[in-house]
C-alpha positions as CSV (number, residue, x, y, z in Angstrom):
1,M,44.3,-71.2,-35.0
2,S,41.1,-70.4,-36.7
3,P,38.8,-73.2,-38.1
4,L,39.4,-72.2,-41.6
5,T,43.2,-72.5,-41.2
6,K,42.7,-76.0,-39.7
7,L,40.6,-76.9,-42.6
8,C,43.2,-75.8,-45.1
9,V,46.0,-77.7,-43.2
10,G,43.8,-80.9,-43.2
11,M,43.3,-80.5,-46.9
12,L,47.1,-80.1,-47.4
13,I,47.7,-83.2,-45.4
14,V,45.1,-85.2,-47.3
15,L,46.7,-83.9,-50.6
16,S,50.1,-84.9,-49.3
17,L,48.9,-88.4,-48.4
18,L,47.2,-88.7,-51.8
19,T,50.4,-87.5,-53.6
20,T,52.5,-90.1,-51.6
21,A,50.2,-92.9,-52.3
22,A,50.1,-92.1,-56.0
23,F,53.9,-91.9,-55.9
24,I,54.1,-95.3,-54.2
25,V,51.6,-96.8,-56.7
26,Y,53.7,-95.4,-59.4
27,V,56.8,-96.9,-58.1
28,N,55.2,-100.3,-57.4
29,K,53.5,-100.4,-60.7
30,E,55.9,-99.4,-63.3
31,D,53.6,-100.8,-65.8
32,I,51.1,-98.0,-65.3
33,T,50.9,-96.2,-68.4
34,K,52.5,-92.8,-68.9
35,T,49.1,-91.5,-69.6
36,A,48.0,-92.3,-66.2
37,L,51.1,-90.8,-64.6
38,T,50.7,-87.7,-66.6
39,T,47.0,-87.5,-65.5
40,S,48.0,-88.0,-61.9
41,K,50.7,-85.4,-62.1
42,A,48.3,-83.0,-63.7
43,A,45.8,-83.8,-61.0
44,L,48.5,-83.3,-58.4
45,D,49.5,-80.0,-60.0
46,S,45.9,-79.0,-60.0
47,E,45.4,-79.9,-56.4
48,R,48.7,-78.1,-55.5
49,L,47.5,-75.0,-57.2
50,K,44.2,-75.3,-55.4
51,T,46.1,-75.8,-52.2
52,E,48.2,-72.6,-52.9
53,S,45.1,-70.7,-53.7
54,L,43.5,-71.9,-50.5
55,S,46.6,-71.0,-48.7
56,Q,46.5,-67.5,-50.2
57,Q,42.9,-67.2,-49.3
58,V,43.6,-68.5,-45.8
59,S,46.5,-65.8,-45.5
60,A,44.0,-63.1,-46.9
61,I,41.3,-64.3,-44.5
62,Q,43.8,-64.2,-41.6
63,A,45.0,-60.7,-42.5
64,N,41.3,-59.6,-42.7
65,L,40.7,-61.2,-39.4
66,T,43.8,-59.5,-37.9
67,A,42.6,-56.1,-39.4
68,N,39.2,-56.7,-38.1
69,E,40.5,-57.6,-34.6
70,Q,42.7,-54.5,-34.6
71,K,39.8,-52.4,-35.8
72,A,37.6,-54.0,-33.2
73,T,40.3,-53.4,-30.5
74,A,40.6,-49.8,-31.6
75,E,36.9,-49.3,-31.5
76,A,36.7,-51.0,-28.1
77,N,39.5,-48.7,-26.9
78,A,37.8,-45.8,-28.3
79,A,34.5,-46.9,-26.8
80,S,36.2,-47.4,-23.4
81,A,37.7,-44.0,-23.7
82,E,34.3,-42.5,-24.6
83,N,32.8,-44.4,-21.7
84,S,35.4,-42.9,-19.4
85,R,34.7,-39.5,-20.8
86,L,31.0,-40.0,-20.4
87,Q,31.6,-41.1,-16.8
88,Q,33.5,-38.1,-16.0
89,E,30.8,-36.0,-17.7
90,I,28.2,-37.8,-15.6
91,S,30.3,-37.0,-12.5
92,H,30.5,-33.4,-13.4
93,L,26.8,-33.4,-14.2
94,N,26.0,-35.0,-10.8
95,V,28.1,-32.3,-9.1
96,D,26.4,-29.7,-11.1
97,L,23.0,-31.3,-10.2
98,A,23.9,-31.3,-6.6
99,K,24.9,-27.6,-6.8
100,A,21.7,-26.8,-8.7
101,S,19.6,-28.7,-6.1
102,G,21.3,-26.6,-3.4
103,T,20.7,-23.4,-5.4
104,S,17.1,-24.4,-6.1
105,A,16.6,-25.1,-2.4
106,S,18.1,-21.6,-1.6
107,Q,15.9,-20.1,-4.2
108,Q,12.8,-21.8,-2.9
109,L,13.7,-20.3,0.5
110,D,14.1,-16.9,-1.1
111,I,10.9,-17.4,-3.0
112,A,9.1,-18.3,0.3
113,R,10.6,-15.2,2.1
114,L,9.7,-13.0,-0.9
115,T,6.2,-14.5,-1.0
116,E,5.8,-13.7,2.8
117,A,7.1,-10.1,2.2
118,L,4.7,-9.8,-0.9
119,N,1.8,-10.9,1.2
120,A,2.8,-8.5,4.0
121,S,3.2,-5.7,1.6
122,Q,-0.2,-6.5,0.0
123,A,-1.7,-6.5,3.5
124,T,0.0,-3.1,4.3
125,S,-1.1,-1.7,0.9
126,G,-4.7,-2.8,1.8
127,K,-4.5,-1.1,5.1
128,L,-3.0,2.0,3.5
129,G,-5.8,2.0,1.0
130,E,-8.3,1.8,3.9
131,E,-6.4,4.7,5.6
132,V,-6.4,6.8,2.4
133,A,-10.2,6.1,2.0
134,R,-10.8,7.1,5.6
135,L,-8.6,10.2,5.3
136,R,-10.4,11.2,2.0
137,T,-13.7,10.8,3.8
138,G,-12.3,12.8,6.7
139,N,-11.0,15.4,4.3
140,D,-14.4,15.5,2.5
141,T,-16.0,16.1,5.9
142,L,-13.5,18.8,6.8
143,V,-14.1,20.5,3.5
144,R,-17.8,20.4,4.1
145,Q,-17.3,21.6,7.6
146,S,-15.0,24.4,6.4
147,S,-17.6,25.4,3.8
148,E,-20.2,25.4,6.5
149,L,-17.9,27.3,8.9
150,N,-17.1,29.8,6.1
151,S,-20.8,30.3,5.5
152,T,-21.3,30.6,9.3
153,V,-18.5,33.2,9.5
154,S,-20.0,35.1,6.7
155,D,-23.4,35.1,8.5
156,L,-21.7,36.1,11.7
157,T,-19.8,38.8,10.0
158,N,-23.0,40.2,8.5
159,K,-24.7,40.0,11.9
160,L,-21.6,41.6,13.5
161,E,-21.9,44.4,11.0
162,M,-25.6,44.8,11.6
163,T,-24.9,44.5,15.4
164,E,-22.1,47.2,15.1
165,K,-24.6,49.4,13.2
166,E,-27.2,48.9,15.8
167,R,-24.7,49.5,18.5
168,R,-23.7,52.7,17.0
169,K,-27.4,53.6,16.7
170,L,-28.0,52.6,20.3
171,A,-24.9,54.6,21.4
172,E,-26.3,57.6,19.6
173,Q,-29.7,57.0,21.2
174,L,-28.0,56.5,24.7
175,T,-26.2,59.8,24.1
176,Q,-29.4,61.5,23.3
177,T,-31.2,59.8,26.2
178,Q,-28.5,60.8,28.5
179,A,-28.7,64.3,27.2
180,D,-32.5,64.2,27.6
181,A,-32.1,62.9,31.1
182,D,-29.7,65.5,32.1
183,T,-32.0,68.1,30.6
184,M,-35.0,66.6,32.5
185,K,-33.0,66.4,35.7
186,K,-32.0,70.0,35.3
187,T,-35.6,70.8,34.6
188,I,-36.9,69.1,37.6
189,T,-34.2,70.6,39.7
190,G,-34.9,74.0,38.3
191,A,-38.6,73.5,38.9
192,G,-37.9,72.8,42.5
193,L,-39.8,69.4,42.5
194,S,-39.4,67.0,45.4
195,P,-38.2,63.4,44.6
196,Q,-41.9,62.3,45.1
197,Q,-43.1,64.7,42.7
198,A,-40.4,63.8,40.2
199,Q,-41.3,60.1,40.4
200,A,-45.0,60.9,40.0
201,A,-44.1,62.8,36.9
202,V,-42.2,59.8,35.6
203,N,-45.1,57.5,36.4
204,R,-47.4,59.7,34.5
205,S,-45.2,59.3,31.5
206,G,-46.4,55.7,30.9
207,L,-43.0,54.0,31.5
208,P,-43.4,50.9,33.9
209,A,-41.0,51.0,36.9
210,I,-39.2,47.7,36.9
211,N,-36.0,47.1,39.0
212,G,-33.6,44.1,38.9
213,V,-30.0,43.2,39.1
214,I,-27.3,41.9,36.6
215,R,-26.9,38.1,36.9
216,E,-24.4,37.5,34.2
217,V,-22.2,39.4,31.7
218,R,-20.7,37.7,28.7
219,P,-19.3,38.9,25.3
220,I,-21.1,37.6,22.1
221,A,-19.6,38.3,18.7
222,G,-17.6,41.2,20.2
223,Q,-20.6,42.8,21.9
224,Q,-21.3,42.8,25.6
225,Y,-24.5,41.0,26.8
226,A,-26.1,40.8,30.2
227,T,-28.7,38.6,31.8
228,I,-31.0,40.4,34.4
229,S,-33.2,39.0,37.3
230,V,-36.5,40.1,35.9
231,G,-38.5,38.7,32.9
232,S,-41.9,38.6,31.3
233,A,-43.6,37.8,34.6
234,D,-42.4,41.2,35.7
235,G,-43.6,43.1,32.6
236,V,-40.3,43.0,30.7
237,S,-40.8,43.2,26.9
238,A,-38.5,43.0,23.9
239,G,-36.8,46.3,23.0
240,M,-37.3,47.6,26.6
241,E,-34.4,49.7,27.9
242,F,-32.9,49.5,31.4
243,K,-30.5,51.9,32.9
244,V,-27.5,50.2,34.6
245,V,-26.7,52.1,37.9
246,D,-23.9,51.4,40.5
247,R,-25.8,51.0,43.8
248,A,-22.9,52.3,45.8
249,T,-22.2,55.5,43.9
250,Q,-25.4,55.8,41.9
251,N,-23.3,56.4,38.9
252,F,-24.9,55.7,35.4
253,L,-22.9,52.9,33.7
254,G,-24.8,52.1,30.6
255,T,-28.0,51.0,28.9
256,L,-29.4,47.4,28.6
257,T,-31.7,46.7,25.5
258,I,-33.7,43.6,25.9
259,V,-33.4,41.1,23.1
260,S,-34.7,37.8,24.6
261,I,-37.1,37.2,27.5
262,E,-37.8,34.3,29.9
263,P,-40.5,34.2,32.5
264,N,-38.1,35.2,35.4
265,E,-35.0,36.6,33.5
266,A,-34.1,38.5,30.3
267,T,-31.1,39.1,28.2
268,G,-30.0,42.2,26.4
269,R,-27.2,44.2,24.8
270,L,-25.0,46.6,26.8
271,V,-23.9,50.0,25.7
272,G,-22.8,53.0,27.5
273,P,-19.9,55.1,28.8
274,N,-18.7,52.5,31.4
275,V,-19.8,49.0,30.2
276,A,-16.5,47.5,31.4
277,A,-17.4,48.3,34.9
278,I,-20.8,46.4,34.8
279,R,-20.5,43.3,36.9
280,P,-23.1,40.7,38.4
281,G,-25.1,42.4,41.2
282,V,-25.2,45.8,39.5
283,E,-28.7,47.3,39.6
284,V,-30.9,47.9,36.5
285,R,-33.9,50.3,36.4
286,T,-36.4,51.3,33.7
287,Q,-36.6,54.6,35.6
288,L,-33.8,56.6,37.2
């Protein structure tokens, strides 16, 4: 029972006691005037009305309290339900957080692996850049060398053309020299001169008598060249012609025209009817 209800009940008891006392006094004292009785009744009626009013207020307050208690209970139940729901959500969130943590750890590992791969790729890219730079430098060098080689080929081609022209000229000269030699030989033979007389005639011609042998034969730019065993110390000069003769058969193999001279050897171009047969050891002579 609430304190307000207790208060109302107490007041009712007091009023009842007062009413009972008034009634006893009224009984014992019949000589109390009707005016006092009427006044007491009126007071009692007034108190009774107040008591009823208080009872109604107590009932209203109790109803209000009951409604408030029901409302509070409903709100508490709702709060409890909400709390349960929030707890479930928190549980779900904790599960999601655990999953997210696992996913984050996996992603961190993936990021670490990707970072390592990226670093390796960047290192490889740097090496490839260096290799490309080296290849470009090499390519530039090759292009320059190719240009130089093309220029050299052009020069050699021009020299080869000039050499070929000179070879043809020398071949013509050789042919003419052979014809002249044959004519001279026939003339000497027809004149009935002895070998000593023929050699003396050659000596009188002013051509020095120099003899040597072939040391080396090698092709240069498609032309055969030979090195002989005599040089400037023996009186050899540039442009001098040597007749190449096979010692065994005394056959004429070709002509050697001197182009470079050393003290003890000289090098020249070979032309003639049988240049392919010229080997080291074959004899060369300025005079046949």
